[in-house]
Rosetta silent file (secondary structure, phi, psi, omega in degrees, C-alpha in Angstrom):
SEQUENCE: MSGSASASSNGVLLDAIDVSKSVQGPEGRLDILTDVSLQVREGESFAIVGASGSGKTTLLGLLAGLDTPSRGRISLDGHALETLDEEARADLRRRLVGFVFQSFHLLPALTAEENVMLPLELEGRDDARTRAREALEAVELATRRRHYPAQLSGGEQQRVAIARAFVHRPRLLFADEPTGNLDQRTGHHISDLMFSLNHDHRTTLVLVTHDPKLAARCTRQVELDNGRVIAPRANAAVAQ
SCORE:     score description
SCORE:     0.000 S_00000001
   1 L     0.000  142.662 -178.412   -6.149  -22.533   -0.399 S_00000001
   2 H   -63.607  -37.293  179.459   -3.281  -24.294   -2.043 S_00000001
   3 H   -65.631  -37.891 -175.164   -1.796  -21.073   -3.309 S_00000001
   4 H   -74.970  -36.748  176.777   -1.831  -19.422    0.116 S_00000001
   5 H   -62.380  -37.540  172.441   -0.135  -22.412    1.651 S_00000001
   6 H   -56.023  -48.792 -178.720    2.559  -22.148   -1.065 S_00000001
   7 H   -61.758  -44.644 -179.372    3.078  -18.568   -0.393 S_00000001
   8 H   -69.538  -25.144 -173.914    3.380  -18.919    3.280 S_00000001
   9 H   -74.216  -26.886 -179.804    5.866  -21.913    3.056 S_00000001
  10 H  -106.562   -1.872  176.889    8.632  -19.880    1.438 S_00000001
  11 L    84.219   -5.980 -179.990    7.658  -16.549    3.137 S_00000001
  12 E   -88.886  118.634  172.850    7.142  -14.676   -0.239 S_00000001
  13 E   -89.012  -36.346 -173.007    3.731  -12.824   -0.241 S_00000001
  14 E  -133.023  123.165 -171.866    4.250  -10.826   -3.398 S_00000001
  15 E  -137.525  121.835 -176.672    6.337  -11.945   -6.469 S_00000001
  16 E  -119.389  127.416 -179.733    6.725  -10.112   -9.690 S_00000001
  17 E  -123.091  112.592  175.748    8.620  -11.781  -12.612 S_00000001
  18 E    56.326   48.236  178.556    9.644   -9.824  -15.839 S_00000001
  19 E   -82.486  129.831  169.838    6.711   -7.466  -15.543 S_00000001
  20 E  -130.081  147.852 -172.926    6.248   -4.936  -18.271 S_00000001
  21 E  -137.232  118.571 -179.204    3.654   -2.361  -18.957 S_00000001
  22 E  -123.648  154.456  172.395    3.132   -0.572  -22.390 S_00000001
  23 E  -136.866  160.926  175.251    0.309    1.686  -23.626 S_00000001
  24 E   -90.361  117.252  172.569   -0.505    3.135  -26.971 S_00000001
  25 E  -114.415 -175.565 -168.431   -0.048    6.870  -27.335 S_00000001
  26 L   -68.833  -19.084  175.555   -0.374    9.277  -30.153 S_00000001
  27 L   -98.516   11.723 -174.594    3.301    8.645  -31.245 S_00000001
  28 E   115.146 -160.750 -177.740    3.147    4.783  -30.814 S_00000001
  29 E   -73.875  133.557  179.302    3.826    2.510  -28.128 S_00000001
  30 E  -121.438  122.836  179.186    5.087    3.862  -24.729 S_00000001
  31 E   -89.229  117.901  178.395    6.918    1.484  -22.368 S_00000001
  32 E   -92.893  -44.678  177.760    6.218    2.471  -18.935 S_00000001
  33 E  -131.956  143.204 -179.370    7.800   -0.516  -17.135 S_00000001
  34 E  -141.502  112.998  176.426   10.211   -3.072  -18.627 S_00000001
  35 E    57.938   48.606 -179.665   11.182   -6.407  -17.202 S_00000001
  36 E   -89.989  128.070  173.012   10.709   -5.576  -13.486 S_00000001
  37 E  -123.991  131.536  176.179   11.270   -8.404  -11.065 S_00000001
  38 E  -157.858  163.911  176.429   10.971   -8.319   -7.230 S_00000001
  39 E  -136.123  136.368  166.281    9.882  -10.345   -4.330 S_00000001
  40 E  -117.852  136.281 -175.798    8.345   -9.135   -0.968 S_00000001
  41 E  -100.352  155.521  172.833    8.347  -11.418    2.084 S_00000001
  42 L   -55.860  122.841  167.795    5.716  -11.534    4.744 S_00000001
  43 L    90.381   -3.507 -179.044    6.057   -8.977    7.415 S_00000001
  44 L   -86.963  169.554  169.291    8.870   -6.890    5.683 S_00000001
  45 E  -119.233  130.364 -175.790    8.815   -3.202    4.568 S_00000001
  46 E  -130.439  129.380 -172.946    9.712   -2.469    0.980 S_00000001
  47 E  -107.638  130.057  170.739   10.243    0.843   -0.739 S_00000001
  48 E  -101.445  115.465 -169.737    9.801    1.662   -4.421 S_00000001
  49 E  -120.856  162.228 -179.852   11.898    4.753   -5.152 S_00000001
  50 E   154.858  165.185 -173.334   12.652    6.709   -8.213 S_00000001
  51 L   -78.763  156.494  178.664   12.275   10.093   -9.977 S_00000001
  52 L   -56.018  133.944 -177.883    8.782   11.330  -11.070 S_00000001
  53 L    86.893    3.984  178.224    7.764    9.506  -14.215 S_00000001
  54 L   -83.643   -6.822  174.888   10.001    6.429  -13.559 S_00000001
  55 L   108.150   16.354 -170.761    7.012    4.099  -13.291 S_00000001
  56 H   -73.029  -54.686 -178.181    6.698    3.794   -9.470 S_00000001
  57 H   -62.792  -33.171  173.297    2.941    4.305   -9.190 S_00000001
  58 H   -60.580  -50.707 -179.767    2.232    2.183  -12.326 S_00000001
  59 H   -62.319  -37.082  177.192    4.229   -0.656  -10.589 S_00000001
  60 H   -63.621  -40.133  178.648    2.321   -0.234   -7.356 S_00000001
  61 H   -63.336  -40.132 -178.624   -1.034   -0.533   -9.285 S_00000001
  62 H   -70.522  -47.567  178.644    0.066   -3.678  -10.989 S_00000001
  63 H   -51.219  -41.704 -176.408    1.435   -5.303   -7.721 S_00000001
  64 L   -81.077   -9.779  178.482   -2.043   -4.472   -6.198 S_00000001
  65 L    79.585   15.569  175.476   -3.977   -6.086   -9.106 S_00000001
  66 L   -65.866  -30.086 -173.685   -5.424   -2.556   -9.885 S_00000001
  67 L  -143.705  162.338  177.871   -4.151   -3.043  -13.387 S_00000001
  68 L  -114.879  144.219  179.925   -2.762   -5.797  -15.457 S_00000001
  69 L   -74.180  160.955  171.122    0.724   -6.035  -17.049 S_00000001
  70 L   -68.889  -44.193  178.176    1.460   -6.188  -20.706 S_00000001
  71 E  -140.250  156.902  176.355    3.902   -9.012  -20.002 S_00000001
  72 E   102.443 -171.074 -171.828    5.134  -10.967  -17.127 S_00000001
  73 E  -138.245  149.437  173.085    3.678  -12.587  -14.070 S_00000001
  74 E  -143.516  126.256  179.941    2.608  -11.260  -10.532 S_00000001
  75 E  -120.754  121.818 -178.644    1.638  -13.540   -7.722 S_00000001
  76 E  -113.120  109.229 -172.903   -0.134  -12.199   -4.503 S_00000001
  77 L    53.760   37.312  177.374   -0.231  -14.793   -1.839 S_00000001
  78 L    84.568   10.553  178.386    0.264  -17.529   -4.203 S_00000001
  79 E  -103.428  110.597 -177.860   -2.490  -16.283   -6.591 S_00000001
  80 E   -72.892  109.628 -175.643   -1.414  -15.568  -10.167 S_00000001
  81 H   -67.537  -14.295 -179.390   -3.204  -12.229  -10.782 S_00000001
  82 H   -79.620  -18.011 -175.460   -2.985  -12.553  -14.614 S_00000001
  83 H   -87.611  -12.686 -168.395   -5.300  -15.687  -14.261 S_00000001
  84 L  -101.895  145.935  171.024   -7.927  -13.780  -12.230 S_00000001
  85 L   -80.328  174.255  179.641  -10.685  -11.582  -13.652 S_00000001
  86 H   -56.626  -42.516  179.734  -11.483   -8.089  -12.204 S_00000001
  87 H   -66.720  -42.579 -176.783  -14.043   -9.354   -9.663 S_00000001
  88 H   -73.492  -34.536  178.851  -11.695  -12.131   -8.317 S_00000001
  89 H   -64.661  -40.231 -179.981   -8.720   -9.566   -8.054 S_00000001
  90 H   -57.148  -43.972 -174.252  -11.097   -7.236   -6.154 S_00000001
  91 H   -67.509  -42.366 -176.150  -12.120  -10.052   -3.770 S_00000001
  92 H   -63.030  -43.645 -173.630   -8.338  -10.929   -3.084 S_00000001
  93 H   -69.970  -30.022  166.133   -7.626   -7.284   -2.391 S_00000001
  94 H   -50.715  -51.016 -174.026  -10.634   -7.084   -0.017 S_00000001
  95 H   -83.201  -16.343 -168.168   -9.354   -9.863    1.952 S_00000001
  96 H  -114.474  -38.465 -160.253   -5.640   -9.225    1.844 S_00000001
  97 E  -119.113  146.864  173.558   -4.877   -5.562    1.195 S_00000001
  98 E  -127.769  153.588  179.491   -5.142   -2.056    2.606 S_00000001
  99 E  -124.515  139.324  169.739   -4.283    1.223    0.855 S_00000001
 100 E  -127.039  116.257 -173.260   -2.904    4.593    1.881 S_00000001
 101 E  -105.784  157.792  172.716   -2.726    7.328   -0.778 S_00000001
 102 L   -61.530  -36.954  171.459   -1.041   10.790   -0.898 S_00000001
 103 L   -90.796  133.051 -165.430   -4.539   12.170   -1.336 S_00000001
 104 L   -72.596  -22.517 -178.563   -6.535   10.909    1.699 S_00000001
 105 L    50.271   42.453  172.755   -9.650    9.881   -0.194 S_00000001
 106 L   -89.789  140.545  174.810  -11.862   10.363    2.672 S_00000001
 107 L   -74.786  123.048 -172.422  -15.760   10.906    2.076 S_00000001
 108 L   -70.614  -21.432 -175.201  -16.478   14.407    3.314 S_00000001
 109 L   -83.491   -6.837 -179.537  -20.071   13.633    4.336 S_00000001
 110 L  -103.213  139.829  174.884  -18.852   10.991    6.710 S_00000001
 111 L   -68.633  165.419 -179.629  -17.244   11.511   10.084 S_00000001
 112 H   -45.545  -56.700 -176.312  -13.759   10.051   10.907 S_00000001
 113 H   -61.690  -40.252  179.221  -15.423    7.062   12.472 S_00000001
 114 H   -63.285  -43.663  176.091  -17.931    6.488    9.713 S_00000001
 115 H   -57.738  -47.752 -178.452  -15.145    6.697    7.150 S_00000001
 116 H   -66.943  -47.300  172.037  -13.096    4.010    9.094 S_00000001
 117 H   -55.891  -32.246 -169.726  -16.223    1.849    9.438 S_00000001
 118 H   -50.572  -55.425  178.448  -17.077    1.905    5.742 S_00000001
 119 H   -60.078  -33.462  174.984  -15.041   -1.075    4.531 S_00000001
 120 H   -75.839  -26.169  178.936  -16.298   -3.219    7.298 S_00000001
 121 H   -78.111  -35.546  179.298  -19.935   -2.131    6.724 S_00000001
 122 H   -64.166  -34.103  176.864  -19.390   -3.128    3.005 S_00000001
 123 L   -81.034   -4.201 -176.663  -18.470   -6.584    4.289 S_00000001
 124 L    78.149   20.982  178.172  -21.521   -6.769    6.531 S_00000001
 125 L   -71.108  135.761 -179.776  -19.494   -6.826    9.748 S_00000001
 126 L   -85.473  -15.877  178.017  -21.515   -6.337   12.862 S_00000001
 127 L  -107.783   29.331 -173.613  -18.651   -5.103   14.810 S_00000001
 128 H   -58.923  -51.241 -172.365  -17.765   -2.279   12.405 S_00000001
 129 H   -66.895  -46.732 -177.319  -18.162    0.574   14.993 S_00000001
 130 H   -59.839  -44.767 -172.247  -16.281   -1.223   17.740 S_00000001
 131 H   -73.897  -36.029 -175.021  -13.277   -2.063   15.385 S_00000001
 132 H   -69.177  -39.325  175.835  -13.281    1.522   13.842 S_00000001
 133 H   -60.700  -33.530  176.596  -12.999    2.933   17.356 S_00000001
 134 H   -64.316  -46.904 -178.201  -10.162    0.637   18.092 S_00000001
 135 H   -62.662  -45.107 -178.641   -8.323    1.680   14.890 S_00000001
 136 H   -63.883  -38.622 -178.859   -8.844    5.427   15.629 S_00000001
 137 H   -58.461  -39.681  177.088   -7.535    4.809   19.135 S_00000001
 138 H   -65.788  -22.559  177.318   -4.382    3.261   17.553 S_00000001
 139 L  -109.526   19.423  172.505   -3.664    6.363   15.559 S_00000001
 140 L    58.305   38.668 -178.987   -4.475    8.648   18.509 S_00000001
 141 L  -123.190   21.191 -179.721   -7.711   10.111   17.130 S_00000001
 142 H   -56.166  -32.523 -175.126  -10.251    8.655   19.473 S_00000001
 143 H   -77.791   -9.295 -170.973  -11.297   12.168   20.638 S_00000001
 144 H  -114.919   12.728 -172.675  -11.761   13.354   16.998 S_00000001
 145 L   -66.883  -17.470  172.764  -13.921   10.455   15.820 S_00000001
 146 L   -89.680   -4.146 -179.588  -17.101   12.598   15.333 S_00000001
 147 L   -83.095  144.303  177.469  -15.269   15.208   13.307 S_00000001
 148 L   -86.159  161.406 -172.582  -15.661   15.467    9.490 S_00000001
 149 H   -50.873  -38.931  179.416  -12.632   15.462    7.245 S_00000001
 150 H   -68.721   -9.973 -177.291  -12.899   19.289    6.785 S_00000001
 151 H   -98.985    0.325  178.653  -12.686   19.734   10.521 S_00000001
 152 L  -113.155  154.419  173.857   -9.249   17.843   10.551 S_00000001
 153 L   -68.946  172.056  175.739   -5.732   18.788    9.681 S_00000001
 154 H   -63.288  -40.055  175.736   -3.904   17.195    6.890 S_00000001
 155 H   -74.366  -31.175  172.217   -1.998   14.815    9.263 S_00000001
 156 H   -63.430  -45.021 -179.068   -5.250   13.979   11.026 S_00000001
 157 H   -67.499  -36.375  177.650   -6.983   13.052    7.736 S_00000001
 158 H   -65.464  -40.311  174.569   -3.942   10.771    6.837 S_00000001
 159 H   -70.026  -25.983  172.549   -4.194    9.095   10.187 S_00000001
 160 H   -63.967  -45.946 -178.681   -7.831    8.504    9.587 S_00000001
 161 H   -64.845  -37.327  176.898   -6.894    6.986    6.236 S_00000001
 162 H   -64.028  -46.005  174.882   -4.209    4.815    7.957 S_00000001
 163 H   -52.983  -51.416  178.782   -6.924    3.663   10.467 S_00000001
 164 H   -59.559  -38.664  177.912   -9.214    2.751    7.601 S_00000001
 165 H   -64.743  -34.014 -175.999   -6.414    0.808    5.918 S_00000001
 166 H  -105.607    8.469 -176.072   -5.779   -1.250    8.889 S_00000001
 167 L   -65.354  -43.898 -177.158   -9.290   -1.649   10.320 S_00000001
 168 L   -91.808   24.113  173.788   -9.806   -5.000    8.501 S_00000001
 169 L    42.060   68.672 -173.067   -6.320   -6.092    9.543 S_00000001
 170 L   -80.010  152.645  177.212   -4.758   -6.592    6.190 S_00000001
 171 L   -83.129  -15.066  177.325   -1.710   -8.708    5.551 S_00000001
 172 E  -148.565  124.292 -173.611   -0.371   -6.244    3.086 S_00000001
 173 E  -113.858  123.480  177.303   -0.517   -2.456    3.105 S_00000001
 174 E  -104.285  130.540 -173.956    0.339   -0.462   -0.110 S_00000001
 175 E  -130.990  124.500  177.607    1.121    3.258    0.543 S_00000001
 176 E  -105.901   94.286  179.127    1.596    5.739   -2.443 S_00000001
 177 L    52.700   53.533 -176.212    3.591    8.767   -1.359 S_00000001
 178 L   -57.066  -28.761 -178.602    1.861    8.607    2.085 S_00000001
 179 L  -111.828   17.153 -172.816    3.626   11.781    3.452 S_00000001
 180 L   -73.119  -23.455 -179.775    3.806   13.624    0.116 S_00000001
 181 L  -109.583   21.330  175.848    1.095   16.330    1.004 S_00000001
 182 L  -117.998  158.500 -177.780    2.318   16.809    4.628 S_00000001
 183 L   -70.113  167.054 -175.962    4.701   19.179    6.227 S_00000001
 184 H   -69.570  -29.127  178.010    8.001   17.449    7.455 S_00000001
 185 H   -71.381  -50.953 -178.181    7.112   17.188   11.091 S_00000001
 186 H   -69.241  -32.421 -178.325    3.626   15.678   10.459 S_00000001
 187 H   -64.570  -42.847  176.534    5.093   13.450    7.654 S_00000001
 188 H   -61.536  -43.940  170.987    7.526   11.996   10.159 S_00000001
 189 H   -49.291  -50.625  167.188    4.910   11.370   12.498 S_00000001
 190 H   -49.984  -47.754  175.851    2.860    9.570    9.899 S_00000001
 191 H   -52.114  -57.932  176.357    5.945    7.588    9.002 S_00000001
 192 H   -46.610  -53.006  178.181    6.410    6.529   12.664 S_00000001
 193 H   -50.820  -55.450  179.938    2.744    5.444   12.762 S_00000001
 194 H   -62.177  -40.371  175.069    3.018    3.318    9.762 S_00000001
 195 H   -73.020  -24.288  175.008    6.222    1.477   10.719 S_00000001
 196 H   -69.097  -50.003  178.576    4.818    0.996   14.200 S_00000001
 197 H   -63.221  -31.962  170.918    1.809   -0.778   12.773 S_00000001
 198 H   -61.548  -46.606 -173.116    4.045   -2.738   10.482 S_00000001
 199 H   -78.406  -48.956 -177.952    6.091   -3.843   13.180 S_00000001
 200 H   -66.156  -30.517 -173.027    3.309   -4.620   15.850 S_00000001
 201 H  -105.676    3.803 -173.408    0.894   -6.387   13.384 S_00000001
 202 L    52.189   35.780  178.571    3.532   -7.920   11.020 S_00000001
 203 L   -84.694  121.381  178.143    1.693   -6.222    8.238 S_00000001
 204 E   -59.718  138.515 -178.126    3.786   -6.262    5.033 S_00000001
 205 E  -123.903  127.207  175.830    4.342   -2.682    3.922 S_00000001
 206 E  -122.853  113.986  176.908    5.042   -1.762    0.205 S_00000001
 207 E  -129.190  143.734  173.740    5.456    1.946   -0.316 S_00000001
 208 E  -100.142  132.799 -173.151    6.139    4.314   -3.101 S_00000001
 209 L  -158.377  148.626  171.781    8.133    7.406   -2.124 S_00000001
 210 L  -103.342    3.768 -179.994   10.565   10.053   -3.467 S_00000001
 211 L   -82.857  104.498 -172.494   11.808   10.517    0.167 S_00000001
 212 H   -70.681  -23.267  174.428   15.136    8.820    0.593 S_00000001
 213 H   -67.180  -33.314 -177.555   14.778    9.044    4.437 S_00000001
 214 H   -76.089  -39.314  174.315   11.561    7.388    4.373 S_00000001
 215 H   -64.718  -35.953  175.860   12.813    4.568    1.982 S_00000001
 216 H   -63.459  -25.218  179.971   15.873    4.103    4.220 S_00000001
 217 L   -73.212  -18.109  178.205   13.471    3.072    7.040 S_00000001
 218 L   -81.351  158.016 -174.931   12.331    0.026    5.025 S_00000001
 219 L   -76.062  -23.895  175.534   14.102   -3.286    5.302 S_00000001
 220 E  -152.037  162.120 -175.722   14.722   -3.254    1.348 S_00000001
 221 E  -147.336  149.586  172.075   14.202   -0.847   -1.568 S_00000001
 222 E  -128.196  146.466  179.608   14.254   -0.976   -5.217 S_00000001
 223 E  -108.680  137.983  177.195   14.977    2.033   -7.525 S_00000001
 224 E  -115.078  143.296  175.273   13.362    2.547  -10.877 S_00000001
 225 E  -139.453  123.976  177.645   14.719    4.687  -13.704 S_00000001
 226 L    49.997   42.455  171.809   12.707    4.969  -17.003 S_00000001
 227 L    80.034   -0.871 -178.956   10.718    1.935  -15.995 S_00000001
 228 E  -121.985  151.881 -178.105   13.555   -0.367  -15.228 S_00000001
 229 E   -77.743  131.623  177.498   15.123   -1.549  -11.906 S_00000001
 230 L  -118.905  -19.219 -177.140   18.507   -0.094  -11.528 S_00000001
 231 L  -150.334   78.143  166.943   19.257   -0.588   -7.786 S_00000001
 232 L   -76.042  129.851  178.976   17.679   -3.329   -5.708 S_00000001
 233 E  -158.259  151.586  168.380   19.138   -3.269   -2.302 S_00000001
 234 E   -86.147  147.405 -176.095   18.789   -4.077    1.308 S_00000001
 235 L   -91.188  123.560 -173.701   19.110   -1.354    3.866 S_00000001
 236 L   -66.754  -39.078 -179.515   22.009   -1.979    6.268 S_00000001
 237 L  -127.797  116.429 -176.358   20.575    0.023    9.137 S_00000001
 238 L  -107.335  116.676 -174.277   16.903    0.244    9.498 S_00000001
 239 L   -90.163   94.465  174.720   15.748    2.990   12.049 S_00000001
 240 L   -84.480    0.000    0.000   12.274    1.802   13.261 S_00000001
């Protein structure tokens, strides 16, 4: 596709220009985001930080094409999201994007292996089981593949979620507070795992976090305050 070629030629995978999001509330218009601009390059890790209510998760949803901005433009791999309908945006996400959420969103009636297989089965892949087992091996859960989510710890469930996100080998991974429901030790392990996969597979990582230590591990970060960018910056020392 011509858009993909354009995106890869300058290395920019995700480009947001003057993005704003407003909604109508009981007391009139509420501005959630105002004139946010950022670029994320292929293979880098990028953190969106800020206090609760600053617009971080809203911005993540817009960048992923889960919602549309009130004003501004967002380009994903050269595709202008505002020109695509919901079905086309979903197809783009299916081909390019993986998600990891604070709440693990595993299906309780499926085993770890079946949860990881699910996105591949929806695509009609005949190698779904093989690739699911490889993904669980990568997150050190091969021996737990037949366990159900209720039989797994919080950290193990998040590792299953990461395996599911990576099983179709996305070019871009969105992570929304991926360590928010975990204790410090488990959260650090999950962080190590995400950055290892980012490094080993050159998967672009965009994460929302309130944890400054996690944000500092990214190559760049942007801080939001009341829906505006107040501090875009590169991290001088990145501890991978």
